[in-house]
C-alpha positions as CSV (number, residue, x, y, z in Angstrom):
1,M,-13.3,57.0,83.6
2,P,-13.0,56.6,79.8
3,A,-16.5,55.2,79.8
4,L,-17.7,58.2,81.7
5,K,-16.0,60.6,79.2
6,N,-17.6,58.7,76.2
7,F,-21.0,58.9,77.8
8,T,-20.6,62.6,78.3
9,A,-19.4,63.2,74.8
10,L,-22.4,61.2,73.6
11,K,-24.7,63.2,75.7
12,N,-23.4,66.5,74.4
13,R,-23.5,65.3,70.8
14,G,-27.2,64.3,71.4
15,H,-28.1,67.6,72.8
16,D,-26.5,69.3,69.8
17,K,-28.3,67.2,67.3
18,L,-31.6,67.5,69.1
19,K,-31.3,71.2,69.1
20,N,-30.2,71.3,65.4
21,G,-32.9,69.0,64.5
22,Q,-35.6,71.0,66.3
23,E,-34.4,74.1,64.6
24,K,-34.5,72.4,61.2
25,L,-37.9,71.0,61.9
26,R,-39.3,74.5,62.8
27,N,-37.8,76.0,59.7
28,L,-39.1,73.2,57.5
29,R,-42.6,73.4,59.0
30,D,-42.8,77.1,58.7
31,E,-41.2,77.7,55.3
32,K,-41.2,74.5,53.2
33,L,-43.7,71.9,54.6
34,R,-46.7,74.0,55.0
35,N,-48.6,71.8,52.5
36,L,-47.5,68.6,54.2
37,D,-49.1,66.8,57.0
38,Y,-47.2,67.8,60.0
39,D,-48.9,65.3,62.2
40,R,-47.8,62.6,59.9
41,F,-44.2,63.4,60.4
42,K,-44.6,63.9,64.0
43,S,-46.3,60.5,64.3
44,L,-43.4,59.0,62.2
45,G,-40.9,60.4,64.6
46,Y,-42.5,59.0,67.6
47,D,-43.0,55.6,66.0
48,Q,-39.3,55.4,65.1
49,F,-38.3,56.5,68.5
50,K,-40.8,54.0,70.1
51,S,-39.6,51.2,67.7
52,L,-35.9,51.9,68.8
53,G,-36.7,51.7,72.4
54,Q,-38.6,48.5,71.9
55,T,-35.9,46.9,69.8
56,R,-33.2,47.6,72.4
57,L,-35.5,46.5,75.2
58,A,-36.1,43.2,73.4
59,K,-32.3,42.6,73.0
60,G,-31.8,43.3,76.8
61,Q,-29.5,46.3,76.2
62,F,-31.8,49.1,77.0
63,A,-32.6,47.6,80.5
64,R,-28.9,47.5,81.4
65,L,-28.3,51.2,80.7
66,S,-28.1,53.7,83.5
67,K,-30.6,56.5,83.8
68,G,-28.3,58.9,82.2
69,Q,-27.5,56.6,79.3
70,K,-31.3,55.9,78.7
71,Y,-31.7,59.8,78.6
72,S,-28.9,60.2,76.2
73,A,-30.2,57.4,74.0
74,G,-33.5,59.1,73.8
75,V,-32.0,62.4,73.0
76,A,-29.9,60.7,70.1
77,A,-33.0,59.1,68.8
78,A,-34.9,62.4,68.8
79,G,-32.0,63.9,67.1
80,A,-31.9,61.3,64.4
81,T,-35.5,61.8,63.7
82,A,-35.1,65.5,63.4
83,I,-32.2,64.9,60.8
84,V,-34.5,62.5,58.8
85,L,-37.1,65.2,58.7
86,A,-34.5,67.8,57.7
87,L,-33.4,65.8,54.8
88,A,-36.8,65.9,53.1
89,P,-37.0,67.8,49.7
90,A,-36.8,71.6,50.2
91,S,-38.5,72.7,46.9
92,N,-42.2,73.7,47.2
93,G,-44.7,71.7,45.2
94,D,-42.3,68.7,44.9
95,D,-43.5,65.3,45.9
96,V,-42.2,64.2,49.2
97,K,-41.7,60.4,49.6
98,T,-42.0,59.4,53.2
99,P,-40.9,56.0,54.5
100,Q,-44.6,55.1,54.6
101,S,-45.0,55.9,50.9
102,A,-41.8,53.9,50.1
103,G,-43.2,51.0,52.0
104,S,-46.3,51.3,50.0
105,A,-44.3,51.2,46.8
106,V,-42.4,48.2,47.9
107,S,-45.6,46.5,48.9
108,F,-47.2,47.3,45.5
109,S,-44.0,46.0,43.8
110,V,-44.3,42.7,45.8
111,K,-48.1,42.5,45.1
112,A,-47.4,43.0,41.4
113,A,-44.7,40.4,41.4
114,N,-47.1,38.1,43.1
115,V,-49.7,38.8,40.5
116,E,-47.4,38.1,37.7
117,G,-46.3,34.8,39.4
118,Q,-49.9,33.8,39.7
119,K,-50.5,34.6,36.1
120,A,-47.6,32.5,35.0
121,S,-48.7,29.7,37.3
122,V,-52.3,29.9,35.8
123,S,-51.0,30.0,32.3
124,E,-48.8,26.9,33.1
125,Q,-51.8,25.1,34.5
126,S,-53.9,26.0,31.5
127,V,-51.2,24.6,29.2
128,T,-51.0,21.5,31.3
129,A,-54.7,21.0,31.5
130,A,-54.9,21.5,27.6
131,K,-52.3,18.9,27.1
132,K,-54.1,16.4,29.4
133,A,-57.4,17.2,27.6
134,E,-55.8,16.5,24.1
135,G,-54.2,13.3,25.5
136,L,-57.6,12.2,26.8
137,K,-59.3,13.1,23.5
138,R,-56.7,11.0,21.7
139,K,-57.2,8.1,24.0
140,V,-61.1,8.2,23.5
141,E,-60.7,8.4,19.7
142,A,-58.3,5.5,19.8
143,A,-60.6,3.5,22.0
144,K,-63.7,4.3,19.6
145,K,-61.5,3.2,16.6
146,I,-60.6,-0.1,18.2
147,E,-64.2,-0.6,19.2
148,A,-65.4,0.2,15.6
149,E,-62.7,-2.2,14.2
150,R,-63.8,-5.0,16.7
151,K,-67.3,-4.5,15.8
152,A,-66.7,-4.6,12.0
153,A,-64.6,-7.8,12.5
154,K,-67.6,-9.3,14.5
155,E,-70.1,-8.4,11.8
156,R,-67.7,-9.9,9.0
157,E,-67.5,-13.2,11.1
158,A,-71.1,-13.3,11.6
159,K,-71.7,-12.9,7.8
160,K,-69.1,-15.6,7.1
161,A,-70.9,-17.8,9.6
162,A,-74.2,-17.2,8.1
163,S,-72.9,-18.0,4.6
164,R,-71.4,-21.2,5.8
165,S,-74.6,-22.1,7.5
166,A,-76.5,-21.4,4.3
167,Q,-74.1,-23.5,2.4
168,R,-74.6,-26.4,4.7
169,K,-78.3,-26.0,5.0
170,P,-80.0,-28.2,2.4
171,A,-82.2,-26.5,-0.2
172,A,-85.8,-26.4,0.7
173,K,-87.6,-29.4,-0.7
174,P,-89.9,-28.3,-3.5
175,S,-93.5,-28.7,-3.0
176,Y,-95.7,-30.6,-5.5
177,P,-99.5,-30.8,-5.8
178,N,-100.9,-34.2,-5.0
179,N,-102.3,-34.8,-8.6
180,L,-101.2,-36.2,-12.0
181,D,-99.2,-33.0,-12.8
182,G,-97.4,-32.9,-9.5
183,W,-96.6,-36.6,-9.7
184,I,-95.0,-36.3,-13.2
185,R,-93.1,-33.1,-12.3
186,E,-91.7,-34.7,-9.0
187,A,-90.8,-37.8,-10.8
188,R,-88.9,-35.9,-13.6
189,D,-86.9,-34.0,-11.0
190,I,-85.8,-37.3,-9.5
191,M,-85.0,-38.7,-13.0
192,K,-82.8,-35.7,-13.8
193,K,-80.6,-36.4,-10.6
194,H,-80.2,-40.0,-11.9
195,G,-79.8,-39.2,-15.6
196,I,-83.1,-40.8,-16.7
197,P,-84.6,-39.4,-19.9
198,G,-88.1,-38.7,-20.4
199,S,-90.3,-35.7,-21.3
200,Y,-93.4,-34.5,-19.5
201,N,-95.5,-35.1,-22.5
202,G,-94.2,-38.5,-23.2
203,I,-94.8,-39.6,-19.7
204,H,-98.2,-38.1,-19.6
205,R,-99.3,-39.7,-22.9
206,N,-98.3,-43.2,-21.7
207,I,-100.0,-42.8,-18.3
208,I,-103.3,-41.9,-19.8
209,R,-103.0,-44.9,-22.2
210,E,-102.0,-47.3,-19.5
211,S,-104.1,-46.3,-16.5
212,G,-106.1,-43.2,-17.2
213,G,-104.2,-41.4,-14.5
214,D,-105.4,-43.8,-11.8
215,P,-102.4,-44.7,-9.4
216,R,-104.5,-47.8,-8.0
217,A,-105.2,-49.2,-11.4
218,I,-104.5,-53.0,-11.7
219,N,-104.7,-55.4,-14.8
220,N,-106.1,-58.8,-13.9
221,W,-106.7,-60.3,-17.4
222,D,-103.5,-60.1,-19.4
223,I,-100.7,-62.7,-19.6
224,N,-98.9,-61.2,-16.6
225,A,-102.0,-61.5,-14.5
226,R,-102.4,-65.1,-15.6
227,N,-98.8,-65.6,-14.5
228,G,-99.6,-64.1,-11.1
229,V,-97.8,-60.8,-11.5
230,P,-100.5,-58.3,-12.6
231,S,-99.5,-54.9,-13.9
232,K,-100.1,-52.1,-11.4
233,G,-100.0,-48.3,-11.0
234,L,-100.0,-45.4,-13.4
235,L,-97.7,-47.0,-15.9
236,Q,-98.8,-50.5,-15.2
237,V,-95.5,-52.0,-14.0
238,I,-95.3,-55.6,-12.8
239,K,-93.5,-56.4,-9.6
240,P,-90.3,-58.0,-10.9
241,T,-89.7,-55.0,-13.2
242,F,-90.4,-52.6,-10.3
243,D,-88.0,-54.4,-8.1
244,R,-85.3,-54.4,-10.7
245,Y,-85.7,-50.7,-11.9
246,H,-86.6,-49.1,-8.6
247,V,-84.7,-45.8,-8.0
248,Q,-83.2,-44.9,-4.6
249,G,-85.0,-42.0,-3.0
250,T,-88.5,-43.0,-3.9
251,K,-90.9,-45.2,-1.9
252,Y,-90.6,-48.9,-2.3
253,D,-94.4,-49.2,-3.1
254,L,-95.6,-50.2,-6.6
255,Y,-98.8,-48.2,-6.1
256,D,-96.8,-44.9,-5.2
257,P,-97.4,-42.8,-8.3
258,V,-93.9,-41.2,-8.1
259,A,-92.1,-44.4,-7.5
260,N,-94.1,-46.1,-10.3
261,I,-93.4,-43.4,-12.9
262,V,-89.6,-43.3,-12.1
263,A,-89.1,-47.1,-12.2
264,A,-91.1,-47.4,-15.5
265,C,-89.2,-44.6,-17.1
266,N,-85.9,-46.3,-15.8
267,Y,-87.1,-49.5,-17.6
268,A,-88.1,-47.7,-20.8
269,A,-84.8,-46.0,-21.0
270,A,-82.9,-49.3,-20.6
271,R,-85.1,-51.1,-23.2
272,Y,-86.3,-48.4,-25.6
273,G,-84.0,-45.5,-25.0
274,S,-86.7,-43.2,-23.4
275,M,-90.4,-43.3,-22.4
276,D,-90.9,-40.9,-25.3
277,N,-90.3,-43.8,-27.7
278,V,-93.0,-46.0,-26.2
279,N,-96.3,-45.8,-27.9
280,S,-98.1,-49.0,-26.9
281,A,-97.9,-51.8,-24.3
282,Y,-94.4,-52.3,-23.3
């Protein structure tokens, strides 16, 4: 019985609220909300009522109500909808914010927050990318510097090796013409290495007197010839003298013009001080 009394009270309150709500709705529609979209509020009330019924049905409560309870619940929901509509601003020309417009504001706020978050994320990604690019740039520059240093060191080593090779490489042997001038100049270069004196003019003068510049000249009539050791070559040197005063680095041939000159000058240096001091047969 208490449950029945509660149900009856609930039903009566629902009827009263519905009546009051309908009255207020008519007043608002006629006097205050002429510029508003009535169909929009009507649709809103229907959607709220529908949502309430679906929610309770999903929870299994609405299905367990009796027919009278279901009717009372519908009446209560309609009354609640009317009250919500009655609470709208009463002044003419004022902006009326409906739940839909509030939802739009919330949605806009959420979207704005999302945009700001995305901007912050993009900004952070840009900073990270810039740092990575700077780090990569530094690595590339360091690698180039190391490569340049390696290349410079390699070039220095190559120059040192070339210098050592040049130092080890013997000087190119000078070339001399195959004539009296060339023979005298080559002989004098060898004499300088061995410290044997003798000027170009002194040697040339004695050669002209002794052989006339013929490296194959031979004396077959003087005392040396009669003793079996004739004088031979440019400076008319006998074989025993050539053997004794021969200089290393020249051919061991009495008829070789350079070997003949060097051996004769070596003998003259030992006996007369220099070939320059010889003015006759020696």
